[in-house]
C-alpha positions in Angstrom: -7.8 -44.9 14.4 -6.2 -41.5 15.0 -5.8 -40.8 11.3 -9.5 -41.3 10.6 -10.4 -38.6 13.1 -8.1 -36.2 11.3 -9.5 -37.1 7.9 -13.1 -36.6 9.1 -12.2 -33.1 10.4 -10.7 -32.1 7.0 -13.8 -33.4 5.2 -16.2 -31.7 7.7 -14.6 -28.3 6.9 -14.1 -28.9 3.2 -10.3 -28.9 3.4 -8.7 -30.9 0.6 -5.0 -31.7 0.4 -3.3 -30.7 -2.8 -1.5 -33.4 -4.6 0.9 -31.1 -6.5 2.4 -27.8 -5.5 1.0 -24.8 -7.3 3.8 -22.4 -6.3 5.5 -20.7 -9.1 8.7 -18.7 -9.0 8.4 -14.9 -8.8 8.6 -12.9 -12.0 11.3 -10.2 -12.3 8.7 -7.4 -11.8 7.3 -9.1 -8.7 10.8 -9.5 -7.2 11.7 -5.9 -7.9 8.4 -4.7 -6.3 9.0 -6.9 -3.2 12.5 -5.5 -2.8 11.2 -1.9 -3.3 8.5 -2.5 -0.6 11.1 -3.9 1.8 13.2 -0.8 1.3 10.2 1.5 1.9 9.2 -0.3 5.1 12.8 -0.4 6.3 13.4 3.2 5.6 10.3 4.2 7.6 12.0 3.8 11.0 15.0 5.8 9.7 12.7 8.5 8.5 10.8 8.7 11.8 14.1 9.0 13.7 15.4 11.7 11.4 12.1 13.6 11.7 12.0 13.4 15.5 15.6 14.6 15.9 15.6 17.8 14.0 12.8 18.4 11.5 9.9 20.6 12.4 6.3 19.3 12.3 5.3 21.5 9.3 8.5 20.9 7.5 8.0 17.1 7.8 4.4 17.5 6.6 5.7 19.6 3.6 8.2 16.9 2.7 5.6 14.1 2.9 3.2 16.2 0.8 5.9 16.9 -1.8 6.7 13.2 -2.1 3.0 12.3 -2.4 2.6 14.9 -5.2 5.6 13.5 -7.1 4.3 10.0 -6.7 0.9 10.9 -8.0 2.4 12.9 -10.9 4.6 10.0 -11.9 1.7 7.5 -11.6 -0.5 9.7 -13.8 2.2 9.9 -16.4 3.0 6.2 -16.3 -0.6 5.1 -16.6 -1.9 7.9 -18.9 -4.6 8.9 -16.4 -5.8 12.4 -16.1 -6.3 14.2 -12.8 -8.2 17.1 -14.2 -11.4 18.0 -12.3 -14.6 17.3 -14.1 -17.6 19.6 -14.2 -19.7 19.2 -11.1 -16.9 17.9 -8.8 -16.4 21.2 -7.0 -18.9 20.4 -4.3 -17.3 17.0 -3.6 -13.8 18.4 -3.6 -14.8 21.1 -1.1 -16.2 18.5 1.3 -13.1 16.3 1.0 -10.8 19.3 1.5 -12.7 20.4 4.6 -12.4 16.8 6.0 -8.6 16.6 5.3 -8.0 20.0 6.9 -10.1 19.2 9.9 -8.1 16.0 10.6 -4.8 18.0 10.8 
């Protein structure tokens, strides 16, 4: 029978059908985060068009860098994390800095 062939394929690959749905509604925080990400992705095309029509290369880089600095600053304040350098990290930071500068 055709149904038996389908069932054997599911058993062969270990696929089991769920009897009951495990989907839950999104929480408020998950909904807000999803909307925020949609806005960010949607604004990307607008930002690219704005940048290509009248903003210089270095100015655009400075704007992106400033936004990143503000995001990191807010994240450290919100989570209580410290971004201070520890003793012995100077060598590692120098290597990372050279790599970042080289990619520009």
